[in-house]
Structure formats: C-alpha cells, structure tokens
SEVEXZA-138061 format. One line per 4 residues: number of its first residue (from 1); their letters; for each residue x, y, z of C-alpha. Coordinates in pm, whole numbers, plus 50000, padded with zeros to 5 digits. Example, Ala and Ser with C-alpha at 12.3 -4.5 7.8 and 13.67 -1.06 7.14 Angstrom:
2
1) AS) 51230,49550,50780 ~ 51367,49894,50714
//
This chain:
320
1) XXXX) 48845,26689,47656 ~ 48746,26316,47642 ~ 49002,26049,47632 ~ 48862,25829,47357
5) XXXX) 48551,25885,47105 ~ 48415,25548,46964 ~ 48231,25575,46628 ~ 48003,25262,46650
9) XXXX) 47760,25118,46873 ~ 47788,24758,46774 ~ 47953,24446,46963 ~ 48312,24565,46926
13) XXXX) 48225,24937,46989 ~ 48041,24855,47327 ~ 48379,24629,47396 ~ 48563,24905,47323
17) XXXX) 48350,25124,47608 ~ 48376,24801,47845 ~ 48790,24792,47813 ~ 48777,25195,47835
21) XXXX) 48590,25200,48147 ~ 48780,24920,48303 ~ 49100,25126,48234 ~ 48935,25448,48368
25) XXXX) 48925,25654,48061 ~ 48685,25897,47968 ~ 48476,25816,47640 ~ 48184,25846,47497
29) XXXX) 48014,25619,47189 ~ 47855,25748,46907 ~ 47600,25541,46720 ~ 47406,25700,46383
33) XXXX) 47127,25419,46414 ~ 47006,25206,46711 ~ 47213,25003,46964 ~ 47407,24748,46778
37) XXXX) 47194,24885,46447 ~ 47344,24597,46228 ~ 47226,24320,46454 ~ 46901,24502,46465
41) XXXX) 46904,24509,46079 ~ 46938,24104,46072 ~ 46658,23892,45961 ~ 46426,23830,46221
45) XXXX) 46472,23456,46241 ~ 46868,23486,46239 ~ 47049,23188,46399 ~ 47458,23286,46480
49) XXXX) 47686,23028,46355 ~ 47894,23078,46656 ~ 47801,22944,47013 ~ 47711,23239,47279
53) XXXX) 48063,23227,47462 ~ 48209,23324,47180 ~ 48008,23650,47112 ~ 48049,23748,47461
57) XXXX) 48212,24074,47549 ~ 48401,24238,47837 ~ 48373,23929,48012 ~ 48012,23915,48060
61) XXXX) 47850,23598,48035 ~ 47558,23539,47767 ~ 47347,23277,47818 ~ 47152,23140,47556
65) XXXX) 46899,22827,47547 ~ 46999,22716,47182 ~ 47364,22608,47107 ~ 47340,22875,46871
69) XXXX) 47187,23199,47000 ~ 46966,23367,46772 ~ 46914,23747,46711 ~ 46644,23819,46925
73) XXXX) 46898,23658,47217 ~ 47195,23883,47093 ~ 47039,24206,47086 ~ 46896,24141,47496
77) XXXX) 47260,24045,47581 ~ 47381,24386,47411 ~ 47149,24586,47534 ~ 47156,24444,47895
81) XXXX) 47551,24494,47882 ~ 47518,24853,47779 ~ 47267,24928,48033 ~ 47380,24767,48327
85) XXXX) 47758,24922,48300 ~ 47589,25243,48238 ~ 47808,25298,47908 ~ 47792,25664,47789
89) XXXX) 47620,25598,47464 ~ 47434,25880,47220 ~ 47218,25691,46932 ~ 47095,25803,46613
93) XXXX) 47380,26073,46595 ~ 47585,26050,46223 ~ 47937,26173,46297 ~ 47959,26426,45970
97) XXXX) 48324,26532,46011 ~ 48685,26485,46177 ~ 48931,26725,46218 ~ 49306,26663,46367
101) XXXX) 49498,26955,46495 ~ 49828,26809,46608 ~ 49707,26739,46973 ~ 49364,26616,46969
105) XXXX) 49030,26536,46757 ~ 48783,26740,46706 ~ 48462,26546,46617 ~ 48159,26678,46459
109) XXXX) 47773,26529,46424 ~ 47455,26699,46372 ~ 47387,26722,46713 ~ 47723,26844,46897
113) XXXX) 48095,26888,46865 ~ 48355,26659,47051 ~ 48718,26684,47169 ~ 48874,26366,47233
117) XXXX) 49253,26266,47209 ~ 49192,25948,47024 ~ 48922,25802,46829 ~ 48819,25427,46779
121) XXXX) 48594,25330,46439 ~ 48416,25039,46490 ~ 48135,25140,46220 ~ 48100,24793,46052
125) XXXX) 48013,24698,45713 ~ 47640,24650,45706 ~ 47518,24974,45585 ~ 47622,24954,45253
129) XXXX) 47497,24704,44992 ~ 47722,24559,44713 ~ 47555,24658,44397 ~ 47446,24436,44115
133) XXXX) 47556,24697,43849 ~ 47301,24601,43601 ~ 46971,24776,43457 ~ 46669,24787,43636
137) XXXX) 46818,24764,44008 ~ 46690,25045,44133 ~ 46311,24937,44086 ~ 46133,24930,44426
141) XXXX) 46137,24550,44406 ~ 46503,24485,44439 ~ 46562,24440,44794 ~ 46915,24432,44990
145) XXXX) 46812,24375,45301 ~ 46561,24104,45448 ~ 46336,24086,45781 ~ 46059,23838,45731
149) XXXX) 45939,23579,45497 ~ 45569,23630,45488 ~ 45594,23910,45316 ~ 45707,23712,44994
153) XXXX) 45422,23455,44998 ~ 45290,23353,44670 ~ 45536,23583,44464 ~ 45810,23492,44217
157) XXXX) 46129,23548,44411 ~ 46474,23543,44274 ~ 46737,23517,44539 ~ 47059,23624,44431
161) XXXX) 47386,23482,44599 ~ 47512,23159,44770 ~ 47634,23285,45128 ~ 47431,23214,45460
165) XXXX) 47224,23515,45407 ~ 47092,23428,45047 ~ 47029,23050,45138 ~ 46829,23179,45445
169) XXXX) 46636,23368,45210 ~ 46578,23098,44977 ~ 46448,22867,45263 ~ 46274,23077,45410
173) XXXX) 46060,23236,45153 ~ 46023,22925,45004 ~ 45859,22755,45325 ~ 45619,23038,45328
177) XXXX) 45483,22957,44962 ~ 45716,23158,44733 ~ 45829,23013,44421 ~ 46231,23071,44455
181) XXXX) 46501,23089,44220 ~ 46869,23118,44283 ~ 47122,23263,44069 ~ 47463,23164,44201
185) XXXX) 47765,23309,44021 ~ 47972,22958,44110 ~ 47924,22599,44060 ~ 47823,22535,44394
189) XXXX) 47619,22647,44723 ~ 47892,22811,44896 ~ 48103,22625,45147 ~ 48063,22905,45444
193) XXXX) 47682,22812,45461 ~ 47589,22690,45818 ~ 47703,22301,45838 ~ 47298,22225,45927
197) XXXX) 47152,22441,45694 ~ 47379,22358,45338 ~ 47204,21971,45324 ~ 46838,22138,45344
201) XXXX) 46905,22382,45053 ~ 47108,22117,44831 ~ 46840,21867,44912 ~ 46532,22135,44766
205) XXXX) 46765,22196,44465 ~ 46817,21854,44395 ~ 46399,21785,44430 ~ 46329,22121,44218
209) XXXX) 46139,22259,44498 ~ 46387,22554,44441 ~ 46508,22640,44081 ~ 46917,22687,44105
213) XXXX) 47105,22873,43828 ~ 47453,22753,43870 ~ 47735,22963,43712 ~ 47514,23248,43633
217) XXXX) 47425,23575,43655 ~ 47153,23815,43691 ~ 47160,24042,43345 ~ 46866,24242,43405
221) XXXX) 46562,24350,43605 ~ 46173,24477,43462 ~ 45877,24505,43638 ~ 45758,24181,43619
225) XXXX) 46031,23969,43486 ~ 46432,23940,43504 ~ 46700,23795,43287 ~ 46942,23569,43378
229) XXXX) 47286,23478,43199 ~ 47307,23121,43222 ~ 47575,22895,43057 ~ 47308,22761,42794
233) XXXX) 47233,23109,42709 ~ 46984,23392,42859 ~ 46685,23276,43041 ~ 46379,23512,43093
237) XXXX) 46134,23423,43427 ~ 45840,23600,43579 ~ 45965,23805,43883 ~ 45798,24017,44140
241) XXXX) 46063,24035,44367 ~ 46476,24043,44363 ~ 46680,23938,44707 ~ 47021,24035,44604
245) XXXX) 47201,23882,44889 ~ 47534,23979,44724 ~ 47705,24141,45065 ~ 47776,24479,45204
249) XXXX) 48100,24692,45240 ~ 48223,24988,45478 ~ 48215,25327,45412 ~ 48527,25354,45221
253) XXXX) 48472,25723,45135 ~ 48453,25784,45521 ~ 48788,25639,45578 ~ 48951,25776,45279
257) XXXX) 48836,26131,45363 ~ 48973,26113,45695 ~ 49306,25999,45548 ~ 49372,25652,45628
261) XXXX) 49545,25441,45351 ~ 49334,25210,45169 ~ 49508,24930,44979 ~ 49440,24929,44591
265) XXXX) 49278,24628,44559 ~ 49012,24530,44826 ~ 49026,24860,45018 ~ 49162,24712,45330
269) XXXX) 49264,24996,45570 ~ 49621,25026,45704 ~ 49680,24966,46057 ~ 49938,24815,46313
273) XXXX) 49824,24449,46385 ~ 49948,24487,46709 ~ 49761,24797,46833 ~ 49526,24856,46560
277) XXXX) 49606,25218,46518 ~ 49597,25365,46189 ~ 49852,25536,45987 ~ 49682,25844,46165
281) XXXX) 49842,25906,46495 ~ 49573,25830,46776 ~ 49277,25704,46534 ~ 49225,25308,46563
285) XXXX) 49014,25067,46413 ~ 48854,24782,46565 ~ 48596,24498,46443 ~ 48482,24409,46114
289) XXXX) 48572,24759,45953 ~ 48937,24636,45933 ~ 48894,24385,45642 ~ 48808,24613,45351
293) XXXX) 48616,24429,45098 ~ 48724,24105,45239 ~ 48404,24091,45477 ~ 48479,23722,45553
297) XXXX) 48758,23828,45741 ~ 48650,23938,46099 ~ 48352,23868,46306 ~ 48248,23941,46645
301) XXXX) 48397,23634,46776 ~ 48769,23691,46641 ~ 48750,24097,46665 ~ 48632,24101,47019
305) XXXX) 49024,24142,47136 ~ 49090,24462,46934 ~ 48889,24637,47254 ~ 49162,24490,47456
309) XXXX) 49456,24567,47204 ~ 49363,24920,47142 ~ 49299,25009,47537 ~ 49616,24847,47578
313) XXXX) 49810,25056,47374 ~ 49634,25380,47509 ~ 49683,25278,47838 ~ 50096,25260,47773
317) XXXX) 50098,25581,47600 ~ 49932,25771,47891 ~ 50174,25616,48127 ~ 50498,25752,47936
//
C-alpha cells in the first residue's frame, strides 16, 4: 500500500514526488511516455519565456547559461533532478483504470496493479491536439506537432495560429527556405508571443516575407492546396504541409470517467484551491491539468506550489 500514486512525470509530477519524499511518504510516479514527456515533444529549438529560477522544483537550482533556458537545458535539469534524488518512476506505462473502494485506490496499468491511499493527477495537456474540424484534416501532411524546421525547406507551408508555437514555426521554417503563410483567426499576432519574437514576425509580415491572412480561418485541406476563408472571400493557395498549431487539451474523457466534475463551458475540473483535492476524496490535481480548456492559466512557474499544497494537506490528514 502506497501513500500516494502520482500520475505524470512532468515537472509538476516530479515536484510532487520531491515533496512526498521530503515528507517521508511512500510513492511511485507513473508516466505513459518518457521522462518529462511533454517537454521532450517540444520543438528542438524552443526557448522558455521564463528564467531558469522560475522553472526550478524542489529547491534544486537550475543553472542556465542563457537568460531564458532552452528545451535541451530543461531536459537535462529535470533528468538530473529525478536521477540524483532517486525518485521511483515507472516510464512508458499508461494507466488504464482507477477504482476507489472507500478506503484506498486500486490503479491498474498494462503492466501492473497499484494500491494507494491517495492519487495525484499531474497529466498535463500536451498529448491531445485541438482539431480544426475541417475537410482534409486527417491527411498525413497535416501536423499538430513540430520538431525541426529543416524538414520543410523549399515547401509551401501553412501555419494555423498566432501563439508562441505558431509564430516560432512560421519564423523557423521561413528561415530554412519554406514559403510560409500564416492563417490567424484574429486581427493581429497574439500579444502573448514572446516579447523578443513578436517584432520579428510583425516585420516579416510587413515586408512580405511571410504572408499573413488575418480574421481568417482554414476552410479545407487537399493534397496540393488549401482553402482559406478570408474577409475578402475564399482564397485557394498551393500547399505541401499544414502546421496546425491550434493548441492542446487535457484528457477530459479520462477525468470524467474517474468521476471528477467538469464545468460545462471550459471543462475546468472541480478542486479545492487551498488543497488541490477534487470532489473525489484523496484524489488531487496538480499543474496545467487544473485549467481545463484555459491552457494559458497554469504553467510550471505558477503551479509548482501545487506540490507543497497537496503534500501539506496529505500530511495534515495523516496526523489526525
């Protein structure tokens, strides 16, 4: 019988493990992919918005040679945190079921069964892409994830979105020789774009190096072209790849199946903001999964505190 089973070995799942370890509680972290799986799937050249100290967990210093650390530095940091603290982590093991019998939880995976007094869900939101729901979206040339710009050299690339991920894809593929068109639903590039990147994309659009369709939506995708619905009417342009940087969402079906209440509008799960405990006794939420569809609400920087809040609540209950 474990004190806690932690689902998700991202930065916040690791932070929960460090806090549990410090409190002397028994626990295991289970992750369906690799260590910090979401960060691993970030673009190879990605740079964080925050400084390294705001990405630290468990009081372990994160030293970066840059003002804003990059993906590779983050992978190195979180891997060393996990290894140096000998956190018990089972990777590439997807949880298939959780059942509560009134006293404890039985958690099953394809590999084994666990028993734990409490469960912490720190599953993030990067595994399920938000669909465009348009004809042709299932074609192989449509990508919701992006790794490296070289692959798109000398290709006609349409990038959908105006957030950091979309703008990074547009600029990087353009600089590797792609013919890039941006399809942006609003009237401007998002003001959430990193402050040192936003002037770059605005200038590239202004000079015509990157074509931007504002107040527009991608309407249909075919093998060699796409339709864009613009204020002036339907526009058809040649196309080799569509980069649908439309965002991601938590696994709401999994949360609902467990019995966690979700709001009807943004699917925000129910939890106590002081303890992070859900409407299910002994089941807690940590990290970006707490935001439902509002994925701009929680980040590593402001959800690190969830670990201390959760473990503090568990310890206080154990002492009663």
